[in-house]
N, CA, C and O atoms as a GROMACS GRO file, in nm:
protein
  544
    1UNK      N    1   1.352  -1.002   0.558
    1UNK     CA    2   1.198  -0.896   0.498
    1UNK      C    3   1.096  -0.877   0.577
    1UNK      O    4   1.024  -0.971   0.611
    2UNK      N    5   1.081  -0.785   0.608
    2UNK     CA    6   1.026  -0.677   0.694
    2UNK      C    7   0.850  -0.649   0.715
    2UNK      O    8   0.855  -0.531   0.750
    3UNK      N    9   0.738  -0.677   0.716
    3UNK     CA   10   0.622  -0.660   0.607
    3UNK      C   11   0.519  -0.557   0.748
    3UNK      O   12   0.493  -0.586   0.865
    4UNK      N   13   0.494  -0.463   0.684
    4UNK     CA   14   0.387  -0.425   0.791
    4UNK      C   15   0.219  -0.449   0.782
    4UNK      O   16   0.167  -0.459   0.670
    5UNK      N   17   0.160  -0.455   0.869
    5UNK     CA   18   0.041  -0.434   0.806
    5UNK      C   19  -0.040  -0.369   0.936
    5UNK      O   20   0.010  -0.347   1.046
    6UNK      N   21  -0.171  -0.345   0.899
    6UNK     CA   22  -0.241  -0.254   0.996
    6UNK      C   23  -0.429  -0.353   1.040
    6UNK      O   24  -0.524  -0.372   0.963
    7UNK      N   25  -0.415  -0.391   1.181
    7UNK     CA   26  -0.530  -0.401   1.196
    7UNK      C   27  -0.657  -0.280   1.220
    7UNK      O   28  -0.692  -0.234   1.329
    8UNK      N   29  -0.697  -0.255   1.120
    8UNK     CA   30  -0.797  -0.049   1.120
    8UNK      C   31  -0.924  -0.162   1.173
    8UNK      O   32  -0.983  -0.249   1.109
    9UNK      N   33  -0.940  -0.114   1.333
    9UNK     CA   34  -1.064  -0.098   1.442
    9UNK      C   35  -1.149  -0.010   1.410
    9UNK      O   36  -1.103   0.102   1.385
   10UNK      N   37  -1.305  -0.030   1.400
   10UNK     CA   38  -1.380   0.037   1.379
   10UNK      C   39  -1.491   0.056   1.540
   10UNK      O   40  -1.489  -0.042   1.614
   11UNK      N   41  -1.562   0.151   1.576
   11UNK     CA   42  -1.638   0.134   1.640
   11UNK      C   43  -1.728   0.053   1.736
   11UNK      O   44  -1.775   0.086   1.845
   12UNK      N   45  -1.743  -0.113   1.638
   12UNK     CA   46  -1.781  -0.193   1.657
   12UNK      C   47  -1.654  -0.302   1.741
   12UNK      O   48  -1.659  -0.421   1.775
   13UNK      N   49  -1.576  -0.227   1.749
   13UNK     CA   50  -1.470  -0.356   1.743
   13UNK      C   51  -1.429  -0.525   1.644
   13UNK      O   52  -1.380  -0.630   1.685
   14UNK      N   53  -1.491  -0.473   1.463
   14UNK     CA   54  -1.424  -0.512   1.377
   14UNK      C   55  -1.295  -0.440   1.293
   14UNK      O   56  -1.265  -0.327   1.256
   15UNK      N   57  -1.240  -0.574   1.289
   15UNK     CA   58  -1.159  -0.524   1.216
   15UNK      C   59  -1.133  -0.518   1.045
   15UNK      O   60  -1.163  -0.624   0.990
   16UNK      N   61  -1.083  -0.415   0.956
   16UNK     CA   62  -1.074  -0.412   0.842
   16UNK      C   63  -0.991  -0.590   0.790
   16UNK      O   64  -0.917  -0.660   0.859
   17UNK      N   65  -1.031  -0.610   0.680
   17UNK     CA   66  -0.973  -0.736   0.596
   17UNK      C   67  -0.968  -0.721   0.457
   17UNK      O   68  -1.076  -0.674   0.423
   18UNK      N   69  -0.868  -0.745   0.325
   18UNK     CA   70  -0.853  -0.696   0.193
   18UNK      C   71  -0.860  -0.868   0.144
   18UNK      O   72  -0.793  -0.962   0.187
   19UNK      N   73  -0.918  -0.866   0.086
   19UNK     CA   74  -0.884  -1.012  -0.005
   19UNK      C   75  -0.819  -0.984  -0.166
   19UNK      O   76  -0.844  -0.908  -0.260
   20UNK      N   77  -0.734  -1.076  -0.142
   20UNK     CA   78  -0.583  -1.023  -0.209
   20UNK      C   79  -0.635  -1.087  -0.352
   20UNK      O   80  -0.658  -1.207  -0.367
   21UNK      N   81  -0.654  -0.962  -0.480
   21UNK     CA   82  -0.648  -1.006  -0.583
   21UNK      C   83  -0.641  -1.040  -0.662
   21UNK      O   84  -0.536  -0.986  -0.696
   22UNK      N   85  -0.686  -1.135  -0.792
   22UNK     CA   86  -0.678  -1.253  -0.877
   22UNK      C   87  -0.500  -1.196  -0.928
   22UNK      O   88  -0.442  -1.088  -0.931
   23UNK      N   89  -0.465  -1.335  -0.959
   23UNK     CA   90  -0.309  -1.317  -1.063
   23UNK      C   91  -0.147  -1.264  -0.940
   23UNK      O   92  -0.024  -1.258  -0.949
   24UNK      N   93  -0.259  -1.236  -0.834
   24UNK     CA   94  -0.135  -1.217  -0.705
   24UNK      C   95  -0.120  -1.324  -0.656
   24UNK      O   96  -0.205  -1.408  -0.685
   25UNK      N   97   0.010  -1.370  -0.550
   25UNK     CA   98   0.092  -1.470  -0.499
   25UNK      C   99  -0.049  -1.493  -0.383
   25UNK      O  100  -0.126  -1.396  -0.391
   26UNK      N  101  -0.082  -1.566  -0.312
   26UNK     CA  102  -0.219  -1.614  -0.224
   26UNK      C  103  -0.354  -1.526  -0.260
   26UNK      O  104  -0.439  -1.480  -0.183
   27UNK      N  105  -0.345  -1.521  -0.382
   27UNK     CA  106  -0.528  -1.449  -0.471
   27UNK      C  107  -0.600  -1.518  -0.388
   27UNK      O  108  -0.598  -1.638  -0.360
   28UNK      N  109  -0.673  -1.421  -0.346
   28UNK     CA  110  -0.878  -1.478  -0.321
   28UNK      C  111  -0.839  -1.512  -0.145
   28UNK      O  112  -0.928  -1.543  -0.065
   29UNK      N  113  -0.690  -1.496  -0.107
   29UNK     CA  114  -0.727  -1.488   0.091
   29UNK      C  115  -0.688  -1.336   0.176
   29UNK      O  116  -0.599  -1.251   0.183
   30UNK      N  117  -0.785  -1.359   0.216
   30UNK     CA  118  -0.780  -1.246   0.304
   30UNK      C  119  -0.657  -1.232   0.396
   30UNK      O  120  -0.580  -1.321   0.432
   31UNK      N  121  -0.652  -1.039   0.438
   31UNK     CA  122  -0.530  -1.045   0.513
   31UNK      C  123  -0.532  -0.834   0.519
   31UNK      O  124  -0.580  -0.742   0.452
   32UNK      N  125  -0.452  -0.848   0.633
   32UNK     CA  126  -0.504  -0.697   0.707
   32UNK      C  127  -0.411  -0.685   0.584
   32UNK      O  128  -0.326  -0.753   0.527
   33UNK      N  129  -0.489  -0.527   0.566
   33UNK     CA  130  -0.414  -0.433   0.472
   33UNK      C  131  -0.274  -0.418   0.514
   33UNK      O  132  -0.231  -0.446   0.626
   34UNK      N  133  -0.212  -0.376   0.425
   34UNK     CA  134   0.018  -0.333   0.422
   34UNK      C  135   0.065  -0.372   0.387
   34UNK      O  136   0.013  -0.411   0.282
   35UNK      N  137   0.207  -0.418   0.401
   35UNK     CA  138   0.309  -0.437   0.215
   35UNK      C  139   0.464  -0.412   0.299
   35UNK      O  140   0.498  -0.373   0.411
   36UNK      N  141   0.523  -0.450   0.193
   36UNK     CA  142   0.689  -0.465   0.213
   36UNK      C  143   0.721  -0.309   0.296
   36UNK      O  144   0.651  -0.215   0.258
   37UNK      N  145   0.820  -0.283   0.402
   37UNK     CA  146   0.896  -0.228   0.414
   37UNK      C  147   1.012  -0.176   0.352
   37UNK      O  148   1.109  -0.243   0.388
   38UNK      N  149   1.046  -0.081   0.269
   38UNK     CA  150   1.130  -0.041   0.148
   38UNK      C  151   1.242   0.004   0.247
   38UNK      O  152   1.218   0.086   0.335
   39UNK      N  153   1.360  -0.051   0.232
   39UNK     CA  154   1.480   0.040   0.254
   39UNK      C  155   1.519   0.170   0.268
   39UNK      O  156   1.512   0.266   0.192
   40UNK      N  157   1.593   0.144   0.456
   40UNK     CA  158   1.606   0.286   0.510
   40UNK      C  159   1.424   0.340   0.499
   40UNK      O  160   1.402   0.447   0.442
   41UNK      N  161   1.324   0.270   0.547
   41UNK     CA  162   1.201   0.346   0.537
   41UNK      C  163   1.119   0.311   0.697
   41UNK      O  164   1.085   0.193   0.709
   42UNK      N  165   1.087   0.398   0.812
   42UNK     CA  166   1.068   0.332   0.884
   42UNK      C  167   0.871   0.259   0.931
   42UNK      O  168   0.759   0.310   0.927
   43UNK      N  169   0.913   0.155   0.962
   43UNK     CA  170   0.755   0.050   1.000
   43UNK      C  171   0.595   0.100   0.936
   43UNK      O  172   0.501   0.063   0.866
   44UNK      N  173   0.669   0.252   1.052
   44UNK     CA  174   0.558   0.317   1.072
   44UNK      C  175   0.526   0.394   0.908
   44UNK      O  176   0.441   0.371   0.822
   45UNK      N  177   0.638   0.491   0.916
   45UNK     CA  178   0.619   0.551   0.810
   45UNK      C  179   0.569   0.409   0.682
   45UNK      O  180   0.463   0.432   0.623
   46UNK      N  181   0.617   0.319   0.656
   46UNK     CA  182   0.626   0.228   0.534
   46UNK      C  183   0.464   0.183   0.549
   46UNK      O  184   0.396   0.140   0.456
   47UNK      N  185   0.413   0.205   0.704
   47UNK     CA  186   0.227   0.188   0.686
   47UNK      C  187   0.217   0.272   0.683
   47UNK      O  188   0.331   0.286   0.640
   48UNK      N  189   0.186   0.358   0.688
   48UNK     CA  190   0.106   0.461   0.617
   48UNK      C  191   0.095   0.544   0.473
   48UNK      O  192   0.001   0.611   0.430
   49UNK      N  193   0.253   0.508   0.401
   49UNK     CA  194   0.225   0.484   0.322
   49UNK      C  195   0.174   0.388   0.234
   49UNK      O  196   0.157   0.425   0.118
   50UNK      N  197   0.132   0.210   0.281
   50UNK     CA  198   0.115   0.124   0.261
   50UNK      C  199  -0.083   0.178   0.265
   50UNK      O  200  -0.149   0.126   0.175
   51UNK      N  201  -0.142   0.249   0.339
   51UNK     CA  202  -0.246   0.240   0.395
   51UNK      C  203  -0.308   0.314   0.293
   51UNK      O  204  -0.417   0.276   0.251
   52UNK      N  205  -0.243   0.436   0.237
   52UNK     CA  206  -0.335   0.556   0.120
   52UNK      C  207  -0.265   0.516  -0.007
   52UNK      O  208  -0.277   0.598  -0.098
   53UNK      N  209  -0.181   0.387  -0.039
   53UNK     CA  210  -0.172   0.341  -0.119
   53UNK      C  211  -0.299   0.207  -0.188
   53UNK      O  212  -0.356   0.198  -0.296
   54UNK      N  213  -0.303   0.133  -0.079
   54UNK     CA  214  -0.378   0.029  -0.065
   54UNK      C  215  -0.533   0.076  -0.055
   54UNK      O  216  -0.617   0.027  -0.130
   55UNK      N  217  -0.570   0.185   0.054
   55UNK     CA  218  -0.734   0.199   0.064
   55UNK      C  219  -0.782   0.313   0.041
   55UNK      O  220  -0.900   0.348   0.051
   56UNK      N  221  -0.646   0.400  -0.007
   56UNK     CA  222  -0.695   0.566   0.032
   56UNK      C  223  -0.718   0.626   0.111
   56UNK      O  224  -0.776   0.735   0.106
   57UNK      N  225  -0.653   0.533   0.270
   57UNK     CA  226  -0.718   0.634   0.363
   57UNK      C  227  -0.554   0.704   0.420
   57UNK      O  228  -0.450   0.663   0.367
   58UNK      N  229  -0.550   0.820   0.538
   58UNK     CA  230  -0.500   0.894   0.548
   58UNK      C  231  -0.476   0.852   0.710
   58UNK      O  232  -0.571   0.856   0.788
   59UNK      N  233  -0.354   0.814   0.747
   59UNK     CA  234  -0.308   0.796   0.875
   59UNK      C  235  -0.214   0.852   0.934
   59UNK      O  236  -0.109   0.849   0.871
   60UNK      N  237  -0.211   0.909   1.045
   60UNK     CA  238  -0.048   0.943   1.114
   60UNK      C  239  -0.003   0.865   1.114
   60UNK      O  240  -0.041   0.767   1.049
   61UNK      N  241   0.133   0.870   1.206
   61UNK     CA  242   0.204   0.783   1.223
   61UNK      C  243   0.205   0.772   1.440
   61UNK      O  244   0.255   0.681   1.507
   62UNK      N  245   0.142   0.881   1.484
   62UNK     CA  246   0.142   0.893   1.623
   62UNK      C  247  -0.030   0.786   1.588
   62UNK      O  248  -0.087   0.790   1.697
   63UNK      N  249  -0.100   0.723   1.512
   63UNK     CA  250  -0.213   0.667   1.527
   63UNK      C  251  -0.218   0.535   1.517
   63UNK      O  252  -0.306   0.458   1.554
   64UNK      N  253  -0.075   0.505   1.444
   64UNK     CA  254  -0.027   0.344   1.498
   64UNK      C  255  -0.013   0.285   1.601
   64UNK      O  256   0.084   0.361   1.607
   65UNK      N  257  -0.008   0.202   1.725
   65UNK     CA  258  -0.008   0.126   1.798
   65UNK      C  259   0.006  -0.048   1.757
   65UNK      O  260  -0.068  -0.131   1.704
   66UNK      N  261   0.172  -0.049   1.826
   66UNK     CA  262   0.222  -0.191   1.797
   66UNK      C  263   0.178  -0.293   1.842
   66UNK      O  264   0.142  -0.264   1.956
   67UNK      N  265   0.149  -0.441   1.814
   67UNK     CA  266  -0.001  -0.449   1.828
   67UNK      C  267   0.069  -0.641   1.855
   67UNK      O  268   0.078  -0.707   1.959
   68UNK      N  269   0.113  -0.684   1.689
   68UNK     CA  270   0.229  -0.798   1.742
   68UNK      C  271   0.324  -0.813   1.663
   68UNK      O  272   0.381  -0.720   1.605
   69UNK      N  273   0.361  -0.985   1.649
   69UNK     CA  274   0.419  -0.995   1.520
   69UNK      C  275   0.429  -1.136   1.501
   69UNK      O  276   0.405  -1.212   1.595
   70UNK      N  277   0.466  -1.185   1.377
   70UNK     CA  278   0.388  -1.325   1.327
   70UNK      C  279   0.574  -1.340   1.300
   70UNK      O  280   0.642  -1.243   1.332
   71UNK      N  281   0.641  -1.462   1.243
   71UNK     CA  282   0.772  -1.464   1.210
   71UNK      C  283   0.757  -1.670   1.082
   71UNK      O  284   0.752  -1.790   1.111
   72UNK      N  285   0.755  -1.568   0.926
   72UNK     CA  286   0.704  -1.703   0.856
   72UNK      C  287   0.831  -1.669   0.744
   72UNK      O  288   0.878  -1.568   0.691
   73UNK      N  289   0.856  -1.798   0.742
   73UNK     CA  290   0.883  -1.850   0.556
   73UNK      C  291   0.769  -1.808   0.422
   73UNK      O  292   0.666  -1.867   0.388
   74UNK      N  293   0.812  -1.727   0.386
   74UNK     CA  294   0.764  -1.704   0.239
   74UNK      C  295   0.869  -1.717   0.127
   74UNK      O  296   0.978  -1.660   0.121
   75UNK      N  297   0.809  -1.813   0.030
   75UNK     CA  298   0.836  -1.880  -0.091
   75UNK      C  299   0.992  -1.869  -0.106
   75UNK      O  300   1.030  -1.816  -0.210
   76UNK      N  301   1.118  -1.924   0.012
   76UNK     CA  302   1.259  -1.894  -0.004
   76UNK      C  303   1.331  -1.785   0.138
   76UNK      O  304   1.433  -1.796   0.208
   77UNK      N  305   1.216  -1.679   0.133
   77UNK     CA  306   1.268  -1.563   0.234
   77UNK      C  307   1.224  -1.644   0.363
   77UNK      O  308   1.158  -1.746   0.384
   78UNK      N  309   1.290  -1.552   0.440
   78UNK     CA  310   1.198  -1.522   0.544
   78UNK      C  311   1.107  -1.368   0.600
   78UNK      O  312   1.147  -1.254   0.573
   79UNK      N  313   1.018  -1.390   0.658
   79UNK     CA  314   0.933  -1.246   0.660
   79UNK      C  315   0.926  -1.244   0.757
   79UNK      O  316   0.949  -1.358   0.798
   80UNK      N  317   0.896  -1.141   0.880
   80UNK     CA  318   0.887  -1.054   0.970
   80UNK      C  319   0.748  -0.976   0.943
   80UNK      O  320   0.741  -0.877   0.870
   81UNK      N  321   0.618  -1.042   1.023
   81UNK     CA  322   0.518  -0.933   1.011
   81UNK      C  323   0.493  -0.851   1.103
   81UNK      O  324   0.437  -0.920   1.188
   82UNK      N  325   0.499  -0.736   1.143
   82UNK     CA  326   0.420  -0.616   1.205
   82UNK      C  327   0.343  -0.596   1.201
   82UNK      O  328   0.329  -0.515   1.109
   83UNK      N  329   0.180  -0.632   1.289
   83UNK     CA  330   0.133  -0.585   1.310
   83UNK      C  331   0.037  -0.461   1.407
   83UNK      O  332  -0.003  -0.482   1.521
   84UNK      N  333   0.017  -0.354   1.342
   84UNK     CA  334  -0.007  -0.282   1.394
   84UNK      C  335  -0.169  -0.256   1.444
   84UNK      O  336  -0.250  -0.332   1.390
   85UNK      N  337  -0.234  -0.141   1.555
   85UNK     CA  338  -0.388  -0.149   1.598
   85UNK      C  339  -0.403  -0.015   1.564
   85UNK      O  340  -0.334   0.056   1.637
   86UNK      N  341  -0.473   0.050   1.475
   86UNK     CA  342  -0.517   0.138   1.443
   86UNK      C  343  -0.682   0.216   1.476
   86UNK      O  344  -0.771   0.131   1.486
   87UNK      N  345  -0.710   0.302   1.485
   87UNK     CA  346  -0.891   0.336   1.515
   87UNK      C  347  -0.862   0.462   1.459
   87UNK      O  348  -0.840   0.515   1.567
   88UNK      N  349  -0.858   0.484   1.439
   88UNK     CA  350  -0.790   0.661   1.355
   88UNK      C  351  -0.808   0.678   1.260
   88UNK      O  352  -0.759   0.564   1.262
   89UNK      N  353  -0.839   0.714   1.119
   89UNK     CA  354  -0.780   0.773   1.039
   89UNK      C  355  -0.867   0.851   0.948
   89UNK      O  356  -0.986   0.870   0.973
   90UNK      N  357  -0.814   0.892   0.852
   90UNK     CA  358  -0.898   0.968   0.742
   90UNK      C  359  -0.974   0.974   0.607
   90UNK      O  360  -0.897   1.003   0.516
   91UNK      N  361  -1.085   0.959   0.571
   91UNK     CA  362  -1.139   0.846   0.451
   91UNK      C  363  -1.166   0.730   0.458
   91UNK      O  364  -1.111   0.655   0.539
   92UNK      N  365  -1.254   0.693   0.376
   92UNK     CA  366  -1.298   0.570   0.384
   92UNK      C  367  -1.233   0.462   0.307
   92UNK      O  368  -1.218   0.468   0.185
   93UNK      N  369  -1.192   0.363   0.383
   93UNK     CA  370  -1.134   0.238   0.292
   93UNK      C  371  -1.224   0.242   0.183
   93UNK      O  372  -1.344   0.268   0.178
   94UNK      N  373  -1.096   0.193   0.053
   94UNK     CA  374  -1.188   0.170  -0.023
   94UNK      C  375  -1.074   0.026  -0.104
   94UNK      O  376  -0.956   0.045  -0.077
   95UNK      N  377  -1.100  -0.113  -0.198
   95UNK     CA  378  -1.029  -0.176  -0.202
   95UNK      C  379  -0.932  -0.092  -0.375
   95UNK      O  380  -0.968  -0.085  -0.492
   96UNK      N  381  -0.830  -0.054  -0.316
   96UNK     CA  382  -0.766  -0.012  -0.517
   96UNK      C  383  -0.686  -0.132  -0.533
   96UNK      O  384  -0.681  -0.195  -0.639
   97UNK      N  385  -0.591  -0.180  -0.374
   97UNK     CA  386  -0.519  -0.252  -0.450
   97UNK      C  387  -0.568  -0.443  -0.418
   97UNK      O  388  -0.500  -0.545  -0.410
   98UNK      N  389  -0.726  -0.414  -0.407
   98UNK     CA  390  -0.766  -0.555  -0.354
   98UNK      C  391  -0.917  -0.631  -0.457
   98UNK      O  392  -0.936  -0.592  -0.572
   99UNK      N  393  -0.991  -0.719  -0.404
   99UNK     CA  394  -1.077  -0.745  -0.482
   99UNK      C  395  -1.197  -0.737  -0.401
   99UNK      O  396  -1.318  -0.743  -0.425
  100UNK      N  397  -1.088  -0.714  -0.246
  100UNK     CA  398  -1.275  -0.679  -0.188
  100UNK      C  399  -1.250  -0.612  -0.040
  100UNK      O  400  -1.130  -0.602  -0.012
  101UNK      N  401  -1.344  -0.562   0.066
  101UNK     CA  402  -1.274  -0.540   0.138
  101UNK      C  403  -1.431  -0.646   0.286
  101UNK      O  404  -1.543  -0.673   0.242
  102UNK      N  405  -1.405  -0.673   0.397
  102UNK     CA  406  -1.452  -0.700   0.499
  102UNK      C  407  -1.466  -0.652   0.570
  102UNK      O  408  -1.381  -0.567   0.544
  103UNK      N  409  -1.523  -0.607   0.696
  103UNK     CA  410  -1.486  -0.626   0.855
  103UNK      C  411  -1.576  -0.728   0.906
  103UNK      O  412  -1.689  -0.766   0.874
  104UNK      N  413  -1.456  -0.777   1.036
  104UNK     CA  414  -1.469  -0.923   1.044
  104UNK      C  415  -1.394  -0.830   1.213
  104UNK      O  416  -1.299  -0.755   1.237
  105UNK      N  417  -1.527  -0.908   1.308
  105UNK     CA  418  -1.442  -0.978   1.436
  105UNK      C  419  -1.357  -1.094   1.432
  105UNK      O  420  -1.390  -1.194   1.369
  106UNK      N  421  -1.230  -1.083   1.507
  106UNK     CA  422  -1.114  -1.121   1.565
  106UNK      C  423  -1.202  -1.271   1.503
  106UNK      O  424  -1.180  -1.345   1.407
  107UNK      N  425  -1.326  -1.269   1.629
  107UNK     CA  426  -1.403  -1.482   1.669
  107UNK      C  427  -1.406  -1.485   1.475
  107UNK      O  428  -1.351  -1.579   1.417
  108UNK      N  429  -1.474  -1.377   1.398
  108UNK     CA  430  -1.451  -1.415   1.263
  108UNK      C  431  -1.342  -1.452   1.193
  108UNK      O  432  -1.359  -1.523   1.094
  109UNK      N  433  -1.263  -1.428   1.216
  109UNK     CA  434  -1.178  -1.424   1.094
  109UNK      C  435  -1.129  -1.561   1.085
  109UNK      O  436  -1.097  -1.603   0.974
  110UNK      N  437  -1.116  -1.656   1.216
  110UNK     CA  438  -1.093  -1.790   1.236
  110UNK      C  439  -1.166  -1.880   1.103
  110UNK      O  440  -1.100  -1.958   1.034
  111UNK      N  441  -1.302  -1.855   1.084
  111UNK     CA  442  -1.360  -1.907   0.966
  111UNK      C  443  -1.307  -1.848   0.763
  111UNK      O  444  -1.380  -1.869   0.666
  112UNK      N  445  -1.146  -1.766   0.756
  112UNK     CA  446  -1.164  -1.683   0.635
  112UNK      C  447  -1.053  -1.772   0.658
  112UNK      O  448  -0.997  -1.810   0.761
  113UNK      N  449  -1.032  -1.801   0.509
  113UNK     CA  450  -0.919  -1.819   0.501
  113UNK      C  451  -0.764  -1.667   0.450
  113UNK      O  452  -0.734  -1.578   0.371
  114UNK      N  453  -0.726  -1.732   0.557
  114UNK     CA  454  -0.623  -1.616   0.547
  114UNK      C  455  -0.501  -1.656   0.546
  114UNK      O  456  -0.496  -1.773   0.586
  115UNK      N  457  -0.353  -1.594   0.507
  115UNK     CA  458  -0.158  -1.630   0.494
  115UNK      C  459  -0.159  -1.718   0.609
  115UNK      O  460  -0.216  -1.705   0.717
  116UNK      N  461  -0.087  -1.809   0.566
  116UNK     CA  462  -0.001  -1.804   0.680
  116UNK      C  463  -0.034  -1.744   0.752
  116UNK      O  464  -0.135  -1.742   0.822
  117UNK      N  465   0.096  -1.657   0.739
  117UNK     CA  466   0.185  -1.524   0.834
  117UNK      C  467   0.029  -1.515   0.972
  117UNK      O  468   0.014  -1.570   1.081
  118UNK      N  469  -0.041  -1.436   0.906
  118UNK     CA  470  -0.182  -1.312   0.924
  118UNK      C  471  -0.232  -1.453   1.024
  118UNK      O  472  -0.269  -1.413   1.134
  119UNK      N  473  -0.241  -1.632   1.006
  119UNK     CA  474  -0.306  -1.709   1.100
  119UNK      C  475  -0.256  -1.664   1.254
  119UNK      O  476  -0.329  -1.577   1.302
  120UNK      N  477  -0.174  -1.695   1.318
  120UNK     CA  478  -0.171  -1.671   1.396
  120UNK      C  479  -0.110  -1.516   1.527
  120UNK      O  480  -0.032  -1.495   1.620
  121UNK      N  481  -0.221  -1.447   1.438
  121UNK     CA  482  -0.235  -1.318   1.487
  121UNK      C  483  -0.326  -1.256   1.534
  121UNK      O  484  -0.336  -1.163   1.614
  122UNK      N  485  -0.427  -1.348   1.448
  122UNK     CA  486  -0.593  -1.342   1.484
  122UNK      C  487  -0.630  -1.379   1.644
  122UNK      O  488  -0.732  -1.335   1.696
  123UNK      N  489  -0.546  -1.456   1.708
  123UNK     CA  490  -0.509  -1.494   1.804
  123UNK      C  491  -0.541  -1.370   1.973
  123UNK      O  492  -0.620  -1.332   2.060
  124UNK      N  493  -0.362  -1.358   1.897
  124UNK     CA  494  -0.340  -1.249   2.004
  124UNK      C  495  -0.453  -1.101   1.949
  124UNK      O  496  -0.512  -1.031   2.032
  125UNK      N  497  -0.459  -1.087   1.856
  125UNK     CA  498  -0.573  -0.918   1.793
  125UNK      C  499  -0.693  -0.977   1.930
  125UNK      O  500  -0.717  -0.931   2.041
  126UNK      N  501  -0.724  -1.047   1.885
  126UNK     CA  502  -0.862  -1.122   2.003
  126UNK      C  503  -0.823  -1.093   2.133
  126UNK      O  504  -0.911  -1.035   2.198
  127UNK      N  505  -0.734  -1.111   2.183
  127UNK     CA  506  -0.720  -1.082   2.323
  127UNK      C  507  -0.690  -0.894   2.364
  127UNK      O  508  -0.733  -0.791   2.416
  128UNK      N  509  -0.553  -0.976   2.271
  128UNK     CA  510  -0.544  -0.690   2.232
  128UNK      C  511  -0.721  -0.605   2.291
  128UNK      O  512  -0.747  -0.512   2.367
  129UNK      N  513  -0.816  -0.711   2.195
  129UNK     CA  514  -0.912  -0.644   2.165
  129UNK      C  515  -1.055  -0.645   2.258
  129UNK      O  516  -1.160  -0.595   2.219
  130UNK      N  517  -1.041  -0.694   2.351
  130UNK     CA  518  -1.099  -0.769   2.451
  130UNK      C  519  -1.128  -0.663   2.554
  130UNK      O  520  -1.033  -0.611   2.611
  131UNK      N  521  -1.247  -0.628   2.582
  131UNK     CA  522  -1.279  -0.562   2.689
  131UNK      C  523  -1.185  -0.430   2.638
  131UNK      O  524  -1.166  -0.345   2.726
  132UNK      N  525  -1.128  -0.406   2.510
  132UNK     CA  526  -1.107  -0.248   2.466
  132UNK      C  527  -1.234  -0.147   2.458
  132UNK      O  528  -1.347  -0.195   2.443
  133UNK      N  529  -1.218  -0.033   2.466
  133UNK     CA  530  -1.312   0.038   2.441
  133UNK      C  531  -1.340   0.129   2.318
  133UNK      O  532  -1.362   0.249   2.328
  134UNK      N  533  -1.339   0.081   2.234
  134UNK     CA  534  -1.358   0.199   2.052
  134UNK      C  535  -1.381   0.295   2.105
  134UNK      O  536  -1.463   0.345   2.182
  135UNK      N  537  -1.201   0.338   1.991
  135UNK     CA  538  -1.211   0.509   2.027
  135UNK      C  539  -1.259   0.577   1.932
  135UNK      O  540  -1.236   0.697   1.948
  136UNK      N  541  -1.348   0.539   1.788
  136UNK     CA  542  -1.434   0.590   1.719
  136UNK      C  543  -1.514   0.578   1.702
  136UNK      O  544  -1.572   0.653   1.624
   0.00000   0.00000   0.00000
């Protein structure tokens, strides 16, 4: 199973996280917004679709930069999670498919409860963003 997620980075170098809604698997955990890649769908197209559905924002596929990935077992299946960096989008993110949103620096994410597949991405994301100049 291939899953895509976005590290939406604001001008202060913070990353947007969403809290999984009650009644869902891993409810209450903080995660990078995104979702499953459908059959015959490119990962970037899937992420553009997921960000529209989950946050109500518009992102151009060209604004997505591949960052890192994680590989993890999830309920009897195996998941590959592709994380993309995104600094440009249109609209204000809203929690359309989550119970809350939070902006956090990568170092702050270490103290948050996150799905097991997201946790190893924190240190990689922190290394990618260190010293990077925000574009937004």
